[in-house]
C-alpha positions as CSV (number, residue, x, y, z in Angstrom):
1,M,-68.6,-12.2,-57.6
2,D,-70.6,-10.6,-60.4
3,D,-72.5,-13.9,-60.8
4,Y,-74.4,-13.1,-57.6
5,L,-77.2,-10.6,-57.2
6,V,-76.7,-10.8,-53.5
7,G,-74.3,-13.0,-51.6
8,P,-70.9,-13.2,-50.0
9,S,-67.8,-11.4,-51.3
10,T,-65.7,-14.6,-51.2
11,I,-66.0,-18.0,-52.9
12,P,-68.2,-20.3,-50.7
13,V,-66.6,-23.3,-49.1
14,G,-68.9,-25.6,-51.1
15,M,-67.6,-24.1,-54.4
16,R,-63.9,-24.2,-53.8
17,E,-63.4,-27.8,-55.0
18,F,-65.4,-27.0,-58.2
19,Y,-63.3,-23.8,-58.6
20,D,-60.1,-25.9,-58.3
21,C,-61.4,-28.4,-60.8
22,V,-62.2,-25.7,-63.3
23,Q,-58.7,-24.2,-62.9
24,H,-57.0,-27.5,-63.1
25,N,-58.8,-28.6,-66.3
26,Q,-58.3,-25.1,-67.9
27,L,-62.0,-24.6,-68.5
28,S,-63.8,-21.4,-69.3
29,D,-67.4,-20.3,-70.0
30,V,-68.6,-20.6,-73.6
31,K,-69.8,-17.3,-74.9
32,S,-73.4,-16.8,-73.7
33,H,-76.4,-14.6,-74.6
34,G,-79.8,-14.2,-73.1
35,L,-80.4,-14.1,-69.3
36,R,-77.4,-13.3,-67.1
37,F,-78.7,-15.0,-64.0
38,T,-79.6,-18.6,-64.6
39,W,-81.0,-19.7,-61.2
40,N,-83.5,-18.0,-58.9
41,Q,-85.1,-18.5,-55.5
42,K,-88.5,-17.1,-55.1
43,P,-89.2,-16.3,-51.5
44,K,-92.6,-15.6,-50.2
45,N,-91.5,-12.2,-48.8
46,G,-88.3,-10.2,-49.5
47,V,-85.9,-9.8,-52.4
48,E,-85.6,-12.6,-55.0
49,V,-82.2,-14.3,-55.0
50,L,-80.6,-14.5,-58.5
51,K,-77.4,-16.3,-59.3
52,K,-75.5,-17.6,-62.3
53,I,-75.3,-21.3,-61.4
54,D,-76.1,-23.1,-64.7
55,R,-73.3,-22.6,-67.3
56,V,-71.7,-24.3,-70.2
57,M,-67.9,-24.6,-70.1
58,S,-65.3,-25.8,-72.5
59,N,-61.5,-26.2,-73.1
60,T,-59.4,-24.9,-76.0
61,Q,-59.8,-28.2,-77.9
62,F,-63.5,-27.6,-78.0
63,L,-63.0,-24.1,-79.4
64,D,-60.8,-25.6,-82.1
65,L,-63.6,-27.9,-83.2
66,F,-66.4,-25.3,-82.8
67,P,-65.0,-21.8,-82.9
68,D,-68.5,-20.2,-83.4
69,A,-70.2,-22.0,-80.5
70,Y,-72.3,-20.0,-78.1
71,V,-75.0,-20.6,-75.5
72,L,-78.4,-19.0,-75.3
73,F,-80.1,-18.9,-71.9
74,H,-83.9,-18.6,-72.1
75,P,-86.4,-17.3,-69.5
76,Y,-87.0,-19.7,-66.6
77,R,-90.8,-19.0,-66.4
78,V,-92.2,-21.2,-63.6
79,S,-88.9,-23.1,-63.0
80,D,-86.0,-22.1,-60.8
81,H,-83.4,-22.9,-63.6
82,S,-83.0,-21.3,-67.0
83,P,-83.0,-23.7,-69.9
84,C,-80.0,-23.2,-72.2
85,I,-79.3,-24.2,-75.8
86,L,-75.8,-24.8,-77.1
87,H,-75.3,-23.7,-80.7
88,L,-72.2,-25.4,-82.2
89,S,-72.1,-24.0,-85.8
90,P,-74.6,-21.1,-86.0
91,F,-73.5,-19.5,-89.2
92,K,-70.6,-18.6,-91.4
93,H,-69.3,-15.1,-92.0
94,T,-69.3,-14.3,-95.7
95,R,-67.7,-10.8,-95.3
96,P,-64.1,-10.4,-96.0
97,K,-61.8,-9.8,-93.1
98,P,-60.6,-6.2,-92.7
99,F,-56.9,-5.4,-93.1
100,K,-54.8,-5.6,-90.0
101,F,-51.1,-4.9,-90.1
102,T,-48.9,-7.8,-88.8
103,N,-46.1,-6.3,-86.7
104,F,-43.4,-8.9,-87.5
105,L,-43.4,-7.8,-91.1
106,V,-41.4,-4.7,-90.1
107,N,-38.3,-7.0,-89.7
108,K,-38.6,-8.5,-93.2
109,E,-36.3,-7.4,-96.0
110,G,-39.1,-6.5,-98.4
111,F,-41.0,-4.2,-95.9
112,I,-39.1,-0.9,-96.4
113,P,-38.9,-1.2,-100.3
114,C,-42.6,-2.0,-100.3
115,V,-43.5,1.1,-98.4
116,A,-40.9,3.2,-100.4
117,R,-42.5,2.3,-103.7
118,E,-45.9,3.4,-102.7
119,W,-44.6,6.6,-100.9
120,A,-42.7,7.6,-104.0
121,K,-45.9,8.0,-106.0
122,V,-47.3,11.5,-106.5
123,I,-50.9,12.0,-105.4
124,P,-52.3,15.5,-106.0
125,G,-54.1,17.1,-103.2
126,V,-53.5,18.2,-99.6
127,T,-51.0,16.3,-97.5
128,M,-53.4,14.4,-95.4
129,F,-55.4,13.3,-98.4
130,S,-52.2,12.0,-100.1
131,I,-51.2,10.1,-96.9
132,V,-54.6,8.4,-96.6
133,K,-54.5,7.4,-100.3
134,K,-51.0,6.0,-100.0
135,L,-51.9,4.0,-96.8
136,L,-54.9,2.6,-98.6
137,A,-52.9,1.6,-101.7
138,L,-50.2,0.1,-99.4
139,K,-52.6,-2.6,-98.1
140,S,-52.4,-4.8,-101.1
141,P,-48.6,-5.0,-101.3
142,L,-48.5,-5.7,-97.5
143,R,-51.0,-8.5,-97.9
144,R,-48.8,-10.0,-100.6
145,L,-45.8,-9.7,-98.4
146,L,-47.6,-11.5,-95.6
147,F,-48.7,-14.2,-98.0
148,I,-45.1,-14.8,-99.1
149,Q,-44.3,-15.6,-95.4
150,G,-46.6,-18.6,-95.7
151,N,-48.2,-20.4,-92.8
152,L,-45.9,-19.6,-89.8
153,H,-47.1,-22.5,-87.7
154,N,-46.5,-25.1,-90.4
155,R,-43.1,-23.6,-91.3
156,V,-42.0,-23.8,-87.6
157,K,-43.1,-27.4,-87.5
158,E,-41.2,-28.2,-90.7
159,A,-38.1,-26.4,-89.5
160,R,-38.3,-28.3,-86.1
161,L,-38.5,-31.7,-87.9
162,K,-35.7,-30.8,-90.3
163,L,-33.5,-29.8,-87.3
164,D,-34.4,-33.1,-85.6
165,D,-33.3,-35.1,-88.6
166,I,-30.0,-33.3,-89.0
167,Q,-29.1,-33.7,-85.3
168,K,-30.0,-37.4,-85.6
169,A,-27.6,-37.6,-88.6
170,I,-24.9,-35.8,-86.6
171,D,-25.3,-38.3,-83.8
172,V,-24.5,-41.1,-86.2
173,N,-21.6,-39.2,-87.9
174,P,-20.3,-36.6,-85.4
175,T,-17.3,-35.7,-87.6
176,D,-19.2,-34.6,-90.7
177,I,-18.4,-30.9,-91.1
178,A,-21.1,-30.4,-93.8
179,L,-23.8,-31.6,-91.3
180,R,-22.5,-29.2,-88.7
181,E,-22.8,-26.3,-91.1
182,T,-26.3,-27.4,-92.2
183,E,-27.3,-27.6,-88.5
184,S,-26.1,-24.0,-87.9
185,R,-28.2,-22.7,-90.8
186,C,-31.2,-24.7,-89.6
187,I,-30.9,-23.4,-86.1
188,Q,-30.8,-19.8,-87.4
189,E,-33.9,-20.5,-89.6
190,F,-35.7,-22.2,-86.8
191,N,-35.0,-19.3,-84.3
192,S,-36.1,-16.7,-86.8
193,L,-39.4,-18.5,-87.7
194,S,-40.1,-19.2,-84.0
195,Y,-39.6,-15.6,-83.1
196,D,-42.0,-14.5,-86.0
197,E,-44.6,-17.0,-84.8
198,E,-44.4,-15.7,-81.2
199,C,-44.6,-12.1,-82.3
200,F,-47.6,-12.9,-84.5
201,L,-49.4,-14.7,-81.7
202,K,-48.5,-12.2,-79.0
203,Q,-50.0,-9.4,-81.1
204,K,-53.3,-11.4,-81.5
205,A,-53.3,-12.5,-77.9
206,K,-52.9,-9.0,-76.4
207,A,-50.8,-10.4,-73.6
208,E,-48.8,-7.3,-72.9
209,W,-47.1,-8.6,-69.7
210,L,-45.5,-11.5,-71.6
211,A,-42.6,-10.6,-73.9
212,A,-42.1,-12.3,-77.3
213,G,-39.2,-14.7,-77.1
214,D,-40.5,-16.5,-74.0
215,S,-41.1,-19.6,-76.2
216,N,-44.7,-19.8,-74.9
217,T,-46.6,-20.3,-78.1
218,K,-49.1,-22.6,-76.4
219,F,-50.1,-19.9,-74.0
220,F,-50.4,-17.4,-76.9
221,H,-52.6,-19.9,-78.9
222,N,-54.9,-20.3,-75.9
223,C,-55.2,-16.6,-75.4
224,V,-56.0,-16.0,-79.1
225,K,-58.7,-18.7,-79.0
226,M,-60.3,-17.3,-75.8
227,R,-60.3,-13.7,-77.2
228,N,-61.8,-14.8,-80.5
229,A,-64.5,-16.8,-78.6
230,S,-65.4,-14.0,-76.2
231,N,-65.3,-11.1,-78.7
232,K,-67.9,-12.6,-81.1
233,I,-71.5,-11.4,-81.0
234,H,-73.7,-14.3,-82.2
235,S,-77.1,-13.0,-80.8
236,I,-78.4,-9.6,-79.7
237,Q,-81.6,-8.2,-78.4
238,D,-82.9,-4.7,-79.5
239,V,-84.8,-2.2,-77.4
240,H,-88.1,-3.7,-78.5
241,G,-87.2,-7.2,-77.2
242,N,-86.6,-8.8,-80.6
243,W,-83.7,-11.2,-80.9
244,F,-81.4,-11.3,-83.9
245,Q,-78.9,-14.0,-84.7
246,G,-76.2,-14.7,-87.3
247,N,-75.9,-12.1,-90.1
248,D,-79.0,-10.2,-88.8
249,V,-76.9,-8.9,-85.9
250,F,-75.1,-6.4,-88.2
251,G,-78.4,-4.8,-89.4
252,A,-79.7,-4.7,-85.8
253,L,-76.6,-2.8,-84.6
254,V,-76.8,-0.3,-87.5
255,S,-80.5,0.3,-87.0
256,H,-80.1,0.8,-83.3
257,Y,-77.3,3.4,-83.5
258,S,-78.9,5.2,-86.5
259,A,-81.9,5.8,-84.2
260,F,-79.9,6.3,-81.0
261,L,-77.5,8.9,-82.4
262,G,-80.3,10.8,-84.2
263,T,-80.2,12.8,-87.4
264,Q,-78.2,15.9,-88.3
265,D,-79.8,19.2,-87.3
266,Q,-78.8,22.9,-87.0
267,V,-76.8,24.0,-84.0
268,V,-77.6,27.3,-82.4
269,K,-74.5,29.1,-81.0
270,L,-74.8,29.8,-77.3
271,V,-73.6,33.3,-76.5
272,N,-73.3,34.0,-72.8
273,D,-70.2,35.7,-71.5
274,D,-71.3,35.4,-67.9
275,L,-71.9,31.6,-68.1
276,F,-68.5,30.7,-66.5
277,S,-67.2,32.5,-63.4
278,N,-63.7,30.9,-63.5
279,V,-61.8,31.2,-66.8
280,L,-58.3,30.4,-67.9
281,D,-55.6,33.1,-68.2
282,S,-55.3,34.3,-71.8
283,N,-51.7,33.0,-72.1
284,V,-52.7,29.5,-70.9
285,A,-55.7,29.5,-73.2
286,S,-53.5,30.5,-76.2
287,S,-51.1,27.7,-75.3
288,M,-53.9,25.1,-75.5
289,I,-54.8,26.0,-79.1
290,R,-51.2,26.5,-80.3
291,Q,-49.9,24.4,-83.2
292,V,-48.8,20.9,-82.3
293,T,-45.1,20.3,-82.9
294,R,-43.6,17.3,-84.8
295,E,-41.8,16.3,-81.6
296,E,-45.1,16.1,-79.7
297,V,-46.7,14.0,-82.4
298,K,-43.7,11.6,-82.5
299,S,-43.6,11.3,-78.7
300,A,-47.3,10.4,-78.7
301,I,-46.9,7.8,-81.4
302,F,-43.9,6.2,-79.8
303,S,-45.7,6.0,-76.4
304,I,-48.3,3.6,-77.8
305,G,-47.7,-0.1,-77.3
306,E,-46.8,-1.9,-80.5
307,N,-49.4,-4.7,-79.8
308,K,-52.3,-2.3,-79.0
309,A,-55.4,-2.4,-81.2
310,P,-54.9,-0.9,-84.7
311,G,-56.6,2.2,-85.9
312,P,-59.7,2.2,-88.2
313,D,-57.3,1.9,-91.2
314,G,-55.7,-1.4,-89.7
315,Y,-52.2,0.0,-89.1
316,T,-50.6,-0.5,-85.7
317,S,-48.2,1.8,-84.0
318,A,-45.3,-0.5,-84.8
319,F,-45.8,0.4,-88.5
320,F,-45.4,4.1,-87.9
321,K,-42.6,3.6,-85.3
322,T,-40.5,1.6,-87.8
323,L,-40.9,4.3,-90.4
324,G,-40.3,7.1,-88.0
325,R,-37.0,5.9,-86.5
């Protein structure tokens, strides 16, 4: 309903078949920039009607081929429709990807020894400084541990094909004990790899309502593709009306917030005891500034969902939960 400036609160009858078609074919809007409303009706008197009628839609296969595709809607000028341009491969990011901890690593054998080696190092300074430095130094070993796991998707496919071949051989020779033992080991390996893949995709998909282990990797894949497509900013307009695309977007954002947030200046303390008529009791006020206990910190950390967005350092709550148990 947000595609209408004014209009009904339900889907019009004429659009229901189109809506069903979109749902059936699993289509979604390609990430768009520019004008929000793409169609207009200019009456002689009264309020102009604006709607988002023109759109570019795609399926997940299109996003596989063109992950950086986006649409730019231009002003309609004297027409009633906005012209749009579909950009398939606008630019390539040259910046390295920031560190993001992968939750399934907490179940790997090398995780605890990896953390223990870094935590055993002595770093002089206050406690918080030491922790920050250790977390920073831990990123490289964790990246290596993730690299050792290999491509999870390819490993799952290889394990599935290997299991198929063994079960075909068992069908030919059902009494072979060695094949049965090999099948048992392959099933354990396949289940372990499948669970790691589902945990990995679930974390990226942010699908909190679906638990890992539901064997729904296709759904997770589609969620990841849609999130990546919708979260990218390919084009942006500043307050002066100038458009920036590609790598120029980063500079435009920094320039805007540098001017918007202003510069550092002196702060004059406001002293006025009669400013507030209702104040807290002294005991309640003292309780609000008391020292935070370890139990409160642990309770706050353990209340965070494991697949929530990581902090600025890239570590998720699952990392700290595993070490705090």
